[in-house]
NUPAVEX-527610 format. One record per residue (C-alpha): residue number from 1; residue in one letter; chain; x, y, z. Coordinates in steps of 0.1 Angstrom, whole numbers, plus 2048, in hexadecimal, padded with zeros to 3 digits. Last residue first. Example, Ala and Ser with C-alpha at 12.3 -4.5 7.8 and 13.67 -1.06 7.14 Angstrom:
% residues 2
2_S_A_889_7F5_847
1_A_A_87B_7D3_84E
% end
This chain:
% residues 147
147_A_A_9E4_743_7C8
146_A_A_9DC_767_7CF
145_P_A_9D0_76E_7F2
144_E_A_9AA_771_7F6
143_D_A_999_792_7FE
142_L_A_995_79C_7D9
141_A_A_981_77D_7D1
140_F_A_96C_790_7B7
139_L_A_94A_78B_7C8
138_A_A_958_78E_7EB
137_R_A_96C_7AE_7E4
136_Q_A_94D_7BD_7D4
135_C_A_938_7B3_7F2
134_P_A_951_7C3_80A
133_A_A_952_7E3_7F5
132_W_A_92D_7E8_7F3
131_A_A_922_7DD_816
130_E_A_92A_7FB_82B
129_D_A_91C_814_812
128_L_A_8FB_802_80D
127_A_A_8F8_7FC_833
126_Y_A_8FE_820_83C
125_R_A_8E5_82E_823
124_V_A_8CA_815_82F
123_A_A_8D1_81D_854
122_A_A_8D0_843_84D
121_V_A_8AE_83E_83C
120_A_A_8A1_82B_85B
119_R_A_8B0_844_873
118_A_A_89F_861_860
117_L_A_87E_84E_860
116_A_A_880_848_885
115_A_A_888_86D_88C
114_E_A_86B_878_876
113_G_A_853_863_88B
112_A_A_83E_849_879
111_P_A_819_84A_884
110_Q_A_80F_82F_89E
109_D_A_7F8_812_895
108_G_A_815_7F9_893
107_L_A_833_80D_886
106_P_A_84D_7F2_882
105_V_A_868_7FF_86B
104_A_A_873_7E4_853
103_L_A_894_7E5_841
102_R_A_89D_7D2_822
101_F_A_8BD_7D2_80D
100_R_A_8BE_7BF_7EC
99_V_A_8D5_7A5_7DC
98_E_A_8C6_795_7BD
97_G_A_8D5_772_7B7
96_D_A_8B9_766_7A0
95_A_A_8A8_74A_7B3
94_P_A_8BB_74C_7D4
93_D_A_8B0_770_7DA
92_L_A_8CB_77E_7F0
91_E_A_8C0_794_80D
90_F_A_8D3_7B0_81F
89_C_A_8C5_7BB_840
88_G_A_8B6_7D8_853
87_L_A_8BF_7E9_873
86_A_A_8DB_7E3_88C
85_L_A_8F2_7D5_871
84_D_A_911_7C1_87C
83_Y_A_902_79E_877
82_N_A_8F4_7A9_856
81_L_A_916_7B1_849
80_A_A_924_790_854
79_L_A_907_77D_843
78_L_A_90C_792_824
77_R_A_931_789_823
76_E_A_929_764_826
75_C_A_910_766_80A
74_L_A_928_779_7F4
73_R_A_944_75F_7FA
72_A_A_92B_743_7F2
71_R_A_920_754_7D2
70_A_A_944_759_7C8
69_A_A_94C_734_7CE
68_S_A_92C_729_7BC
67_D_A_936_73A_79C
66_Q_A_921_733_77D
65_E_A_90C_716_78A
64_R_A_903_728_7AA
63_R_A_8F8_746_797
62_P_A_90D_765_79D
61_A_A_902_77D_7B7
60_R_A_8F1_79D_7AC
59_L_A_8F4_7BF_7BB
58_Y_A_8DE_7D8_7CE
57_H_A_8C2_7CD_7B7
56_P_A_8A6_7D9_7CF
55_V_A_8AA_7F2_7EB
54_L_A_88C_7EC_801
53_L_A_87C_801_81D
52_L_A_85E_7F1_82E
51_L_A_847_804_846
50_D_A_837_7EC_85D
49_G_A_813_7EF_869
48_D_A_80E_7CA_869
47_Q_A_7EF_7C9_853
46_T_A_7F4_7EB_843
45_D_A_816_7E3_836
44_L_A_823_804_82A
43_W_A_83A_802_80C
42_V_A_85A_815_803
41_L_A_872_80F_7E6
40_L_A_895_81D_7E5
39_E_A_8A8_81D_7C4
38_W_A_8CE_81F_7C5
37_H_A_8E9_836_7B9
36_G_A_90C_82D_7C4
35_S_A_925_823_7E0
34_E_A_926_847_7EE
33_V_A_901_849_7F2
32_D_A_8E6_855_7DA
31_L_A_8C2_848_7E0
30_D_A_8A9_84E_7C5
29_A_A_886_84B_7D4
28_R_A_868_834_7D0
27_L_A_845_831_7DF
26_C_A_832_811_7DB
25_G_A_818_7FF_7C7
24_R_A_831_7EF_7AF
23_R_A_822_7FC_78F
22_E_A_815_81C_79F
21_D_A_838_827_7AB
20_R_A_830_847_7BE
19_G_A_84C_860_7C4
18_L_A_861_865_7E3
17_A_A_879_882_7E8
16_L_A_88F_877_804
15_G_A_8A2_890_81A
14_V_A_894_88B_83D
13_R_A_879_8A5_837
12_R_A_86F_893_817
11_F_A_86A_873_82A
10_Q_A_853_886_842
9_N_A_83F_893_824
8_T_A_83A_870_817
7_L_A_82E_865_83A
6_A_A_815_881_83B
5_E_A_809_879_817
4_D_A_801_854_820
3_P_A_817_836_819
2_F_A_80B_823_7FA
1_M_A_800_800_800
% end
C-alpha cells in the first residue's frame, strides 16, 4: 500500500524525495551514497503496521553453476555484514542471485516519527556504503592470497 501524504512529507524533510511507482504499488526515491546510485522502494504494510524500505538489485551473485566459489564467498560476506548491522539486512535471492537490502520499521498503529525515519534512512545509507567494497572483494577473490 502507498504510504500516506504525511509520511511522504516526513521523508522529504529527512532528505528523500519520494515519487509514486504505480506499477509496483509503492513509493520510490533515488538514493545517492558514496558507493553508488541506488533505488529505494518504500511500502506500508497495513496488516502489520510495518514500513518497509527496500534497495533492490544492489548487486548480483553468480549462478551456482557459473562460479560456486564466488557465490559462497559472497554469502559468507553478507552473513558477516548482517551480523554487524543494527538495522536491516542483506538478502540473496537463491533463484536469480539478486542481492538486496531490506529494513522494516515497526510502526504498529503509531505514526512514524521523523527521527525514526531519519535513523532508518541513515541505516540504509550506512549499510550500502559499508557493504560495497567487501562484497566486491568477495566476488572477485581479492581477499585471497595469490596462488
